[in-house]
TORKOL-4160 file (C-alpha; in steps of 0.2 Angstrom, whole numbers, padded with zeros to 4 digits, m for minus):
369
<pt num="1" X="0000" Y="0000" Z="0000"/>
<pt num="2" X="0006" Y="0017" Z="m0005"/>
<pt num="3" X="0006" Y="0029" Z="0010"/>
<pt num="4" X="m0002" Y="0046" Z="0010"/>
<pt num="5" X="0012" Y="0051" Z="0023"/>
<pt num="6" X="0030" Y="0052" Z="0018"/>
<pt num="7" X="0043" Y="0047" Z="0030"/>
<pt num="8" X="0059" Y="0057" Z="0028"/>
<pt num="9" X="0076" Y="0058" Z="0037"/>
<pt num="10" X="0083" Y="0074" Z="0044"/>
<pt num="11" X="0096" Y="0074" Z="0030"/>
<pt num="12" X="0083" Y="0074" Z="0017"/>
<pt num="13" X="0074" Y="0089" Z="0023"/>
<pt num="14" X="0090" Y="0099" Z="0026"/>
<pt num="15" X="0094" Y="0096" Z="0008"/>
<pt num="16" X="0077" Y="0101" Z="0001"/>
<pt num="17" X="0073" Y="0115" Z="0013"/>
<pt num="18" X="0057" Y="0122" Z="0020"/>
<pt num="19" X="0040" Y="0118" Z="0010"/>
<pt num="20" X="0026" Y="0130" Z="0015"/>
<pt num="21" X="0013" Y="0118" Z="0005"/>
<pt num="22" X="0017" Y="0103" Z="0017"/>
<pt num="23" X="0013" Y="0100" Z="0035"/>
<pt num="24" X="0030" Y="0093" Z="0041"/>
<pt num="25" X="0030" Y="0086" Z="0059"/>
<pt num="26" X="0046" Y="0080" Z="0068"/>
<pt num="27" X="0043" Y="0062" Z="0075"/>
<pt num="28" X="0055" Y="0058" Z="0089"/>
<pt num="29" X="0054" Y="0039" Z="0090"/>
<pt num="30" X="0066" Y="0027" Z="0098"/>
<pt num="31" X="0075" Y="0018" Z="0084"/>
<pt num="32" X="0088" Y="0012" Z="0096"/>
<pt num="33" X="0092" Y="0013" Z="0115"/>
<pt num="34" X="0081" Y="0008" Z="0129"/>
<pt num="35" X="0064" Y="0009" Z="0121"/>
<pt num="36" X="0070" Y="0003" Z="0104"/>
<pt num="37" X="0059" Y="m0012" Z="0105"/>
<pt num="38" X="0044" Y="m0001" Z="0104"/>
<pt num="39" X="0050" Y="0010" Z="0089"/>
<pt num="40" X="0042" Y="0000" Z="0075"/>
<pt num="41" X="0024" Y="0001" Z="0082"/>
<pt num="42" X="0027" Y="0019" Z="0087"/>
<pt num="43" X="0031" Y="0023" Z="0069"/>
<pt num="44" X="0016" Y="0013" Z="0062"/>
<pt num="45" X="0004" Y="0022" Z="0073"/>
<pt num="46" X="0011" Y="0039" Z="0068"/>
<pt num="47" X="0009" Y="0034" Z="0050"/>
<pt num="48" X="m0009" Y="0028" Z="0053"/>
<pt num="49" X="m0013" Y="0045" Z="0062"/>
<pt num="50" X="m0006" Y="0054" Z="0048"/>
<pt num="51" X="m0015" Y="0045" Z="0035"/>
<pt num="52" X="m0032" Y="0048" Z="0044"/>
<pt num="53" X="m0028" Y="0067" Z="0044"/>
<pt num="54" X="m0023" Y="0067" Z="0026"/>
<pt num="55" X="m0039" Y="0059" Z="0021"/>
<pt num="56" X="m0050" Y="0070" Z="0032"/>
<pt num="57" X="m0042" Y="0086" Z="0027"/>
<pt num="58" X="m0033" Y="0084" Z="0010"/>
<pt num="59" X="m0017" Y="0089" Z="0019"/>
<pt num="60" X="0000" Y="0084" Z="0012"/>
<pt num="61" X="0010" Y="0078" Z="0027"/>
<pt num="62" X="0028" Y="0073" Z="0030"/>
<pt num="63" X="0035" Y="0065" Z="0046"/>
<pt num="64" X="0053" Y="0068" Z="0049"/>
<pt num="65" X="0060" Y="0053" Z="0058"/>
<pt num="66" X="0072" Y="0057" Z="0072"/>
<pt num="67" X="0080" Y="0043" Z="0082"/>
<pt num="68" X="0076" Y="0047" Z="0100"/>
<pt num="69" X="0086" Y="0032" Z="0106"/>
<pt num="70" X="0103" Y="0042" Z="0106"/>
<pt num="71" X="0112" Y="0052" Z="0119"/>
<pt num="72" X="0101" Y="0067" Z="0124"/>
<pt num="73" X="0113" Y="0081" Z="0119"/>
<pt num="74" X="0115" Y="0073" Z="0101"/>
<pt num="75" X="0096" Y="0071" Z="0099"/>
<pt num="76" X="0093" Y="0089" Z="0105"/>
<pt num="77" X="0106" Y="0096" Z="0093"/>
<pt num="78" X="0098" Y="0087" Z="0078"/>
<pt num="79" X="0081" Y="0094" Z="0083"/>
<pt num="80" X="0088" Y="0111" Z="0086"/>
<pt num="81" X="0095" Y="0111" Z="0068"/>
<pt num="82" X="0078" Y="0106" Z="0060"/>
<pt num="83" X="0068" Y="0119" Z="0071"/>
<pt num="84" X="0081" Y="0133" Z="0068"/>
<pt num="85" X="0080" Y="0131" Z="0049"/>
<pt num="86" X="0061" Y="0131" Z="0050"/>
<pt num="87" X="0060" Y="0113" Z="0043"/>
<pt num="88" X="0047" Y="0107" Z="0055"/>
<pt num="89" X="0030" Y="0114" Z="0060"/>
<pt num="90" X="0030" Y="0105" Z="0077"/>
<pt num="91" X="0037" Y="0090" Z="0086"/>
<pt num="92" X="0029" Y="0074" Z="0093"/>
<pt num="93" X="0039" Y="0063" Z="0104"/>
<pt num="94" X="0037" Y="0046" Z="0112"/>
<pt num="95" X="0053" Y="0043" Z="0121"/>
<pt num="96" X="0062" Y="0043" Z="0138"/>
<pt num="97" X="0061" Y="0059" Z="0148"/>
<pt num="98" X="0080" Y="0063" Z="0148"/>
<pt num="99" X="0078" Y="0066" Z="0129"/>
<pt num="100" X="0063" Y="0077" Z="0132"/>
<pt num="101" X="0072" Y="0088" Z="0145"/>
<pt num="102" X="0086" Y="0091" Z="0133"/>
<pt num="103" X="0075" Y="0094" Z="0118"/>
<pt num="104" X="0064" Y="0106" Z="0128"/>
<pt num="105" X="0079" Y="0116" Z="0133"/>
<pt num="106" X="0085" Y="0118" Z="0115"/>
<pt num="107" X="0069" Y="0122" Z="0106"/>
<pt num="108" X="0064" Y="0135" Z="0119"/>
<pt num="109" X="0045" Y="0134" Z="0114"/>
<pt num="110" X="0049" Y="0139" Z="0096"/>
<pt num="111" X="0037" Y="0126" Z="0089"/>
<pt num="112" X="0024" Y="0115" Z="0098"/>
<pt num="113" X="0030" Y="0099" Z="0106"/>
<pt num="114" X="0018" Y="0085" Z="0110"/>
<pt num="115" X="0026" Y="0073" Z="0122"/>
<pt num="116" X="0015" Y="0057" Z="0124"/>
<pt num="117" X="0022" Y="0045" Z="0137"/>
<pt num="118" X="0020" Y="0047" Z="0156"/>
<pt num="119" X="0030" Y="0062" Z="0163"/>
<pt num="120" X="0038" Y="0068" Z="0179"/>
<pt num="121" X="0030" Y="0085" Z="0180"/>
<pt num="122" X="0011" Y="0090" Z="0181"/>
<pt num="123" X="0014" Y="0107" Z="0172"/>
<pt num="124" X="0022" Y="0108" Z="0155"/>
<pt num="125" X="0031" Y="0123" Z="0147"/>
<pt num="126" X="0020" Y="0135" Z="0137"/>
<pt num="127" X="0026" Y="0126" Z="0121"/>
<pt num="128" X="0024" Y="0108" Z="0127"/>
<pt num="129" X="0008" Y="0098" Z="0128"/>
<pt num="130" X="0009" Y="0082" Z="0139"/>
<pt num="131" X="m0003" Y="0068" Z="0135"/>
<pt num="132" X="0003" Y="0056" Z="0148"/>
<pt num="133" X="0001" Y="0054" Z="0167"/>
<pt num="134" X="0012" Y="0061" Z="0180"/>
<pt num="135" X="0020" Y="0049" Z="0193"/>
<pt num="136" X="0006" Y="0050" Z="0206"/>
<pt num="137" X="m0008" Y="0047" Z="0194"/>
<pt num="138" X="0002" Y="0033" Z="0187"/>
<pt num="139" X="0004" Y="0024" Z="0204"/>
<pt num="140" X="m0009" Y="0027" Z="0217"/>
<pt num="141" X="m0023" Y="0016" Z="0211"/>
<pt num="142" X="m0012" Y="0002" Z="0206"/>
<pt num="143" X="m0003" Y="0002" Z="0223"/>
<pt num="144" X="m0019" Y="0003" Z="0232"/>
<pt num="145" X="m0026" Y="m0012" Z="0222"/>
<pt num="146" X="m0011" Y="m0023" Z="0225"/>
<pt num="147" X="m0010" Y="m0018" Z="0244"/>
<pt num="148" X="m0028" Y="m0023" Z="0246"/>
<pt num="149" X="m0029" Y="m0039" Z="0234"/>
<pt num="150" X="m0012" Y="m0046" Z="0236"/>
<pt num="151" X="m0009" Y="m0041" Z="0254"/>
<pt num="152" X="0008" Y="m0033" Z="0253"/>
<pt num="153" X="0015" Y="m0020" Z="0264"/>
<pt num="154" X="0034" Y="m0020" Z="0261"/>
<pt num="155" X="0041" Y="m0012" Z="0245"/>
<pt num="156" X="0057" Y="m0011" Z="0236"/>
<pt num="157" X="0059" Y="0003" Z="0223"/>
<pt num="158" X="0071" Y="m0002" Z="0208"/>
<pt num="159" X="0074" Y="0010" Z="0193"/>
<pt num="160" X="0086" Y="0018" Z="0181"/>
<pt num="161" X="0096" Y="0032" Z="0187"/>
<pt num="162" X="0088" Y="0046" Z="0176"/>
<pt num="163" X="0074" Y="0059" Z="0178"/>
<pt num="164" X="0058" Y="0049" Z="0176"/>
<pt num="165" X="0062" Y="0035" Z="0188"/>
<pt num="166" X="0069" Y="0047" Z="0201"/>
<pt num="167" X="0052" Y="0056" Z="0201"/>
<pt num="168" X="0043" Y="0040" Z="0201"/>
<pt num="169" X="0052" Y="0034" Z="0217"/>
<pt num="170" X="0049" Y="0051" Z="0225"/>
<pt num="171" X="0030" Y="0050" Z="0221"/>
<pt num="172" X="0029" Y="0031" Z="0226"/>
<pt num="173" X="0037" Y="0035" Z="0242"/>
<pt num="174" X="0023" Y="0048" Z="0246"/>
<pt num="175" X="0009" Y="0036" Z="0240"/>
<pt num="176" X="0015" Y="0021" Z="0249"/>
<pt num="177" X="0017" Y="0031" Z="0265"/>
<pt num="178" X="m0001" Y="0038" Z="0263"/>
<pt num="179" X="m0007" Y="0020" Z="0260"/>
<pt num="180" X="0001" Y="0013" Z="0276"/>
<pt num="181" X="0014" Y="0004" Z="0266"/>
<pt num="182" X="0033" Y="0004" Z="0269"/>
<pt num="183" X="0048" Y="0006" Z="0258"/>
<pt num="184" X="0062" Y="m0005" Z="0263"/>
<pt num="185" X="0074" Y="m0003" Z="0248"/>
<pt num="186" X="0076" Y="0012" Z="0236"/>
<pt num="187" X="0089" Y="0008" Z="0222"/>
<pt num="188" X="0093" Y="0017" Z="0205"/>
<pt num="189" X="0105" Y="0008" Z="0193"/>
<pt num="190" X="0114" Y="0016" Z="0178"/>
<pt num="191" X="0105" Y="0013" Z="0161"/>
<pt num="192" X="0112" Y="m0002" Z="0153"/>
<pt num="193" X="0119" Y="m0009" Z="0168"/>
<pt num="194" X="0106" Y="m0021" Z="0176"/>
<pt num="195" X="0114" Y="m0035" Z="0186"/>
<pt num="196" X="0098" Y="m0046" Z="0189"/>
<pt num="197" X="0106" Y="m0058" Z="0202"/>
<pt num="198" X="0113" Y="m0044" Z="0212"/>
<pt num="199" X="0096" Y="m0035" Z="0212"/>
<pt num="200" X="0087" Y="m0051" Z="0217"/>
<pt num="201" X="0099" Y="m0053" Z="0232"/>
<pt num="202" X="0097" Y="m0036" Z="0239"/>
<pt num="203" X="0078" Y="m0037" Z="0236"/>
<pt num="204" X="0077" Y="m0053" Z="0246"/>
<pt num="205" X="0088" Y="m0047" Z="0259"/>
<pt num="206" X="0077" Y="m0031" Z="0262"/>
<pt num="207" X="0062" Y="m0042" Z="0265"/>
<pt num="208" X="0052" Y="m0034" Z="0251"/>
<pt num="209" X="0036" Y="m0042" Z="0247"/>
<pt num="210" X="0033" Y="m0031" Z="0231"/>
<pt num="211" X="0045" Y="m0022" Z="0219"/>
<pt num="212" X="0040" Y="m0006" Z="0210"/>
<pt num="213" X="0050" Y="m0008" Z="0194"/>
<pt num="214" X="0054" Y="0009" Z="0184"/>
<pt num="215" X="0068" Y="0001" Z="0173"/>
<pt num="216" X="0064" Y="0006" Z="0156"/>
<pt num="217" X="0063" Y="m0003" Z="0140"/>
<pt num="218" X="0078" Y="m0015" Z="0137"/>
<pt num="219" X="0084" Y="m0014" Z="0155"/>
<pt num="220" X="0066" Y="m0019" Z="0161"/>
<pt num="221" X="0066" Y="m0033" Z="0148"/>
<pt num="222" X="0083" Y="m0040" Z="0155"/>
<pt num="223" X="0077" Y="m0038" Z="0173"/>
<pt num="224" X="0061" Y="m0048" Z="0170"/>
<pt num="225" X="0069" Y="m0061" Z="0159"/>
<pt num="226" X="0082" Y="m0063" Z="0172"/>
<pt num="227" X="0069" Y="m0066" Z="0186"/>
<pt num="228" X="0062" Y="m0080" Z="0176"/>
<pt num="229" X="0079" Y="m0088" Z="0172"/>
<pt num="230" X="0083" Y="m0087" Z="0191"/>
<pt num="231" X="0066" Y="m0094" Z="0195"/>
<pt num="232" X="0062" Y="m0080" Z="0207"/>
<pt num="233" X="0045" Y="m0075" Z="0199"/>
<pt num="234" X="0036" Y="m0081" Z="0215"/>
<pt num="235" X="0048" Y="m0073" Z="0228"/>
<pt num="236" X="0040" Y="m0055" Z="0226"/>
<pt num="237" X="0027" Y="m0046" Z="0216"/>
<pt num="238" X="0033" Y="m0034" Z="0203"/>
<pt num="239" X="0023" Y="m0018" Z="0198"/>
<pt num="240" X="0030" Y="m0010" Z="0182"/>
<pt num="241" X="0027" Y="0008" Z="0176"/>
<pt num="242" X="0034" Y="0005" Z="0159"/>
<pt num="243" X="0029" Y="m0012" Z="0153"/>
<pt num="244" X="0019" Y="m0014" Z="0137"/>
<pt num="245" X="0015" Y="m0030" Z="0127"/>
<pt num="246" X="0030" Y="m0027" Z="0116"/>
<pt num="247" X="0042" Y="m0027" Z="0131"/>
<pt num="248" X="0034" Y="m0042" Z="0139"/>
<pt num="249" X="0035" Y="m0052" Z="0123"/>
<pt num="250" X="0054" Y="m0047" Z="0121"/>
<pt num="251" X="0056" Y="m0053" Z="0139"/>
<pt num="252" X="0050" Y="m0070" Z="0134"/>
<pt num="253" X="0033" Y="m0068" Z="0144"/>
<pt num="254" X="0030" Y="m0072" Z="0162"/>
<pt num="255" X="0018" Y="m0085" Z="0170"/>
<pt num="256" X="0022" Y="m0082" Z="0188"/>
<pt num="257" X="0006" Y="m0073" Z="0192"/>
<pt num="258" X="0016" Y="m0059" Z="0201"/>
<pt num="259" X="0021" Y="m0047" Z="0187"/>
<pt num="260" X="0009" Y="m0032" Z="0185"/>
<pt num="261" X="0009" Y="m0017" Z="0174"/>
<pt num="262" X="0001" Y="0000" Z="0176"/>
<pt num="263" X="m0002" Y="0009" Z="0159"/>
<pt num="264" X="m0016" Y="0019" Z="0152"/>
<pt num="265" X="m0020" Y="0006" Z="0138"/>
<pt num="266" X="m0018" Y="m0012" Z="0135"/>
<pt num="267" X="m0021" Y="m0023" Z="0119"/>
<pt num="268" X="m0035" Y="m0033" Z="0128"/>
<pt num="269" X="m0045" Y="m0018" Z="0134"/>
<pt num="270" X="m0063" Y="m0018" Z="0126"/>
<pt num="271" X="m0068" Y="0001" Z="0125"/>
<pt num="272" X="m0075" Y="0006" Z="0108"/>
<pt num="273" X="m0061" Y="0019" Z="0104"/>
<pt num="274" X="m0047" Y="0006" Z="0108"/>
<pt num="275" X="m0056" Y="m0007" Z="0097"/>
<pt num="276" X="m0058" Y="0005" Z="0083"/>
<pt num="277" X="m0039" Y="0009" Z="0083"/>
<pt num="278" X="m0034" Y="m0009" Z="0083"/>
<pt num="279" X="m0046" Y="m0013" Z="0069"/>
<pt num="280" X="m0038" Y="0001" Z="0059"/>
<pt num="281" X="m0021" Y="m0004" Z="0063"/>
<pt num="282" X="m0023" Y="m0022" Z="0058"/>
<pt num="283" X="m0032" Y="m0017" Z="0042"/>
<pt num="284" X="m0017" Y="m0005" Z="0038"/>
<pt num="285" X="m0002" Y="m0015" Z="0043"/>
<pt num="286" X="m0008" Y="m0033" Z="0045"/>
<pt num="287" X="m0009" Y="m0046" Z="0059"/>
<pt num="288" X="0010" Y="m0049" Z="0059"/>
<pt num="289" X="0015" Y="m0031" Z="0062"/>
<pt num="290" X="0022" Y="m0025" Z="0079"/>
<pt num="291" X="0010" Y="m0024" Z="0093"/>
<pt num="292" X="0003" Y="m0007" Z="0095"/>
<pt num="293" X="0006" Y="m0005" Z="0114"/>
<pt num="294" X="0003" Y="0009" Z="0125"/>
<pt num="295" X="0018" Y="0019" Z="0119"/>
<pt num="296" X="0012" Y="0017" Z="0101"/>
<pt num="297" X="m0006" Y="0022" Z="0105"/>
<pt num="298" X="0001" Y="0038" Z="0114"/>
<pt num="299" X="0010" Y="0042" Z="0098"/>
<pt num="300" X="m0006" Y="0040" Z="0087"/>
<pt num="301" X="m0015" Y="0052" Z="0099"/>
<pt num="302" X="0000" Y="0064" Z="0098"/>
<pt num="303" X="0001" Y="0066" Z="0079"/>
<pt num="304" X="m0018" Y="0070" Z="0080"/>
<pt num="305" X="m0016" Y="0083" Z="0093"/>
<pt num="306" X="0000" Y="0091" Z="0085"/>
<pt num="307" X="m0009" Y="0091" Z="0067"/>
<pt num="308" X="m0024" Y="0099" Z="0075"/>
<pt num="309" X="m0013" Y="0112" Z="0083"/>
<pt num="310" X="m0003" Y="0117" Z="0068"/>
<pt num="311" X="m0019" Y="0118" Z="0057"/>
<pt num="312" X="m0029" Y="0128" Z="0069"/>
<pt num="313" X="m0021" Y="0145" Z="0067"/>
<pt num="314" X="m0021" Y="0147" Z="0086"/>
<pt num="315" X="m0002" Y="0146" Z="0087"/>
<pt num="316" X="0000" Y="0163" Z="0079"/>
<pt num="317" X="m0007" Y="0172" Z="0095"/>
<pt num="318" X="m0006" Y="0159" Z="0109"/>
<pt num="319" X="0005" Y="0145" Z="0116"/>
<pt num="320" X="0004" Y="0127" Z="0111"/>
<pt num="321" X="m0003" Y="0123" Z="0129"/>
<pt num="322" X="m0017" Y="0136" Z="0128"/>
<pt num="323" X="m0021" Y="0132" Z="0110"/>
<pt num="324" X="m0023" Y="0113" Z="0114"/>
<pt num="325" X="m0034" Y="0117" Z="0128"/>
<pt num="326" X="m0045" Y="0128" Z="0117"/>
<pt num="327" X="m0046" Y="0114" Z="0104"/>
<pt num="328" X="m0050" Y="0101" Z="0117"/>
<pt num="329" X="m0065" Y="0112" Z="0123"/>
<pt num="330" X="m0072" Y="0112" Z="0106"/>
<pt num="331" X="m0069" Y="0094" Z="0102"/>
<pt num="332" X="m0057" Y="0097" Z="0087"/>
<pt num="333" X="m0050" Y="0081" Z="0078"/>
<pt num="334" X="m0049" Y="0072" Z="0062"/>
<pt num="335" X="m0056" Y="0055" Z="0057"/>
<pt num="336" X="m0055" Y="0047" Z="0040"/>
<pt num="337" X="m0070" Y="0038" Z="0033"/>
<pt num="338" X="m0082" Y="0045" Z="0047"/>
<pt num="339" X="m0087" Y="0060" Z="0057"/>
<pt num="340" X="m0074" Y="0071" Z="0066"/>
<pt num="341" X="m0069" Y="0065" Z="0083"/>
<pt num="342" X="m0062" Y="0076" Z="0096"/>
<pt num="343" X="m0047" Y="0074" Z="0108"/>
<pt num="344" X="m0046" Y="0079" Z="0125"/>
<pt num="345" X="m0031" Y="0082" Z="0137"/>
<pt num="346" X="m0039" Y="0074" Z="0152"/>
<pt num="347" X="m0028" Y="0060" Z="0158"/>
<pt num="348" X="m0034" Y="0043" Z="0153"/>
<pt num="349" X="m0037" Y="0032" Z="0169"/>
<pt num="350" X="m0023" Y="0020" Z="0173"/>
<pt num="351" X="m0027" Y="0002" Z="0171"/>
<pt num="352" X="m0018" Y="m0013" Z="0180"/>
<pt num="353" X="m0014" Y="m0028" Z="0170"/>
<pt num="354" X="m0006" Y="m0045" Z="0175"/>
<pt num="355" X="0006" Y="m0055" Z="0164"/>
<pt num="356" X="m0001" Y="m0071" Z="0158"/>
<pt num="357" X="0013" Y="m0078" Z="0147"/>
<pt num="358" X="0015" Y="m0065" Z="0133"/>
<pt num="359" X="m0002" Y="m0057" Z="0137"/>
<pt num="360" X="m0006" Y="m0043" Z="0149"/>
<pt num="361" X="m0024" Y="m0046" Z="0156"/>
<pt num="362" X="m0033" Y="m0032" Z="0164"/>
<pt num="363" X="m0037" Y="m0035" Z="0182"/>
<pt num="364" X="m0040" Y="m0018" Z="0190"/>
<pt num="365" X="m0047" Y="m0002" Z="0185"/>
<pt num="366" X="m0042" Y="0015" Z="0194"/>
<pt num="367" X="m0060" Y="0018" Z="0201"/>
<pt num="368" X="m0062" Y="0000" Z="0205"/>
<pt num="369" X="m0050" Y="m0002" Z="0220"/>
């Protein structure tokens, strides 16, 4: 199938220069690094959203693909070059928060920047729009459900040593204290340096009954795979803040009954909006395409939001954040082959799922604790 949306590399647009007749969006997606496993599905969902927008509006769209899996400074320099030359109308990013921090500092609100994963701040800069949850939203209901239904009280916090896990640990400590739980271990490890046997030893020594895991992408995959190989899946519960179906599949699945994930969406949820997206995704990319997990679905939403912002005319007189709120209020959005559908910036309720082999089966809803 010939796509209505062109995927270009930064080098291509640097050679061709600006094009006022094209809506050109910078797509920061992880082609390598910690979240590289989710990259193919993220790109597919960006293409799907772009094609829907093109069909609904007859807009010509190009996605400039930037590998957000590299070092933060290098990624930010590449984005700065594109923005400074006027080569992109805006940015949509589905990547780790250390990349977001570096990019925001470089672009300084010159173009709208829609960041789709969970984030560590409740308030964005004027040029940024956050679609994900903050750490407290992400954790409270999931921890409460596990405390009530699995009767755990002692927690270990294990994460990568960078901005998002640090904030997750700080928020988790507050939430756990408010829920009458106890933190018995708080450990951050460098990215790319997960020693599973050593971590298991210190977790067991601490007496933790549950572990909050904020290891991201490949590091989380290595941790969960190692837990299975060491036959430690029954030693303590694991609650993850960054585990989708792609990561679980890459880890080889888990049948211990003790691995949980808190995310805004899972493949097995049955609400109409999610089912329509899955139907469109399979029709476009086939049954063998990479799974459109929560990160990928967030990018799909992000492309819709960014395109609506860029075509609204509101950015000439207002910030991206205020313009997005105005569009939310009037229900702006695009849909191919059907009536317009709106988007909103209210946080999706977090869902809790338990691993069953390579599936994540929803067991708890935020308002069902």
